C-alpha positions, 0 to 999 in steps of 0.5 A: 655837450648837446644836452638841454640848453635851457636858462632859468627865469625863476631863480626861486625854483629849488633843485629837485634832481641831480644826475650825478654820473661823471661826464661820459656816462650818458649825461646828455641822455639823462638831461633829456630824460629829466627835461621830459619828466620835470617841469622846469629847466635842466642844467646840463653843464657841458652845454651851459658853459658853451651857451652862457655869458662870461658872468655865468661861466666865471661863477663856476670858475670862481667856485673852483678857485674858492674850493681850491683855496678852502673857502667853503662859504664862498664856494657854497654861495657861488654854487648856489648862484650857478644852480639857482632856478634849475630843477635838475642838473647833469654833467660837470661842473655840477657833479663835481660839487656833490658835497656842496649841492647836498649841503645846499639842497639836502632833500634833493634826489640823486641819480647815479648812472653806471657805465663800464669803467674801461669804456668810460675811460677810453671815451674820456681819454679820447675826448680830452686828447681832442679838445685840450690843444695847447693853443685853445686859450689863445683862439678862445680869448676873444669869445665871451663864455668860451674863453673859460674853456681852458680853465674848465679843462684844467679844473676838471683834470685837477678834480679827476686826478684827485679822484685817482688819489693824486693830491699834489697840485696838478691840473694838466689834461696831459697829466690826466691822460698819463696818470688817470684810468678806469678806476676813477669812475668807481672812485667817483661813484663811491664819493657820491654814495658817501654823500647821499642818503640811500633813500635819496639815491638811485643807481641805474643803467641807461639800458633799464629805460624809464621804469626805475627813474620814473618810479624813483621820481614818482612820475608817470612813464612816458609813452615814448622811448627813453632818450639815448643820445650819443654823448661822444657824437654830441661832443664831436658835433658840438666841437665842430660847431665851436671850431667853425664859429671860432674860425669865422670870428678870427677871419672877421677880426683879421679882416677888420684889422686888414681893412683898418690898415688899408684905410690908414695907408690910403689916408696917409698917401692921400 
């Protein structure tokens, strides 16, 4: 959250770069860096699912459902629809569909950002515990796009638990907190390495700055510092904005209902 919020206007553009790092590995920084280096819209997953409509968010959820059902053809079709027109991606859901993206875009370049696994897991656990309360589905229900957030949370949990080697049918964020751990990050890295040819893969730390990324992409080094957004702060800030907007919407709904009841009672009495 807090990454690039662009929406593509030319669906014929092909995906050129995937920032394949799992969430909480500098995906906001990478989306900002790719937006600077590439000529076209960047898909930062966490941001997109908060700014897009029901059709777009529903497309990713349907892709998860098709993959869970073993329907490869439908999964590929839906992932292609969700990424059409973007030239770069970062964060989930895209990094959760690496096999499909490599099949759809076999010449794409992939960047894998490394991070200390323990610090990564602490960040993931803290965010999950804050953003997946049991009442989330109820309060988000009236809001287009956002009503899918509980479904995304469940699918992310399911995928993350699978990386942990837990293949039973479970998708609970609570279960993720109980059974996950730092080893999940390396499992994701190994999965990416197994899917991407070495000539198309760059592994880097954000501390390395522009040099390795620009060399890998064959573009000039910008005369400015490498973007270093704080993913945790960006997520917290965005979560606060979301909660304030949700509160305002519910206040409006209750006010409208109250006004309707008042008018109805007044008309009945008069």
